[in-house]
C-alpha positions, 0 to 999 in steps of 0.5 A: 807126632810133633807139629811141623814148623812150616805147617800143612799143605792142606792149610792155605795160610800155612808157611809151607803154602806161602813158600810153595807159592813163592817158588812156583811164581819164581820158577814159572817161566823157566824152560823145561830143560836147557839147550845143552850140547849132548851126545844124543837127543833129549827123550820125548818124555822125561825119564828122570833117571840119574846116576852118581859120580864120585869126584875127588878134588886135588888138595890145592884146588879144594883149598882154593875153593874153601878159601874163596868160600871163606872170603865171601862168607859162603860154604864150599857147596855154595862155591861149587853150586855157583861154578856149576850154574856158570858152566851150565849158563855158558854151555847153554847160552842162557842166563836163566839156569835153575840148579836144584838139590833134593835136600831139606833143612832142619826138622 
């Protein structure tokens, strides 16, 4: 098995440990959850359940955010992620909004 480019968590000097330490520090003061208007109260203990929802974006709208992304040397994903963060910030009246996506970079 080839060595991982970011190192091993067991190695305190590894690149992955430096990255993990950085993000733990950056995200340490974020609230557990946003105060959003919901149709039911938050559960006492987080259940971490989720769901998927397929959304089809109309041609003109999709073209508009692709154009916006191109103008700012970004991807469509980045534009949509920023729009989601703005929406969540407005709904929660919070300037600290963390949006995470379970993805990994190149191996």
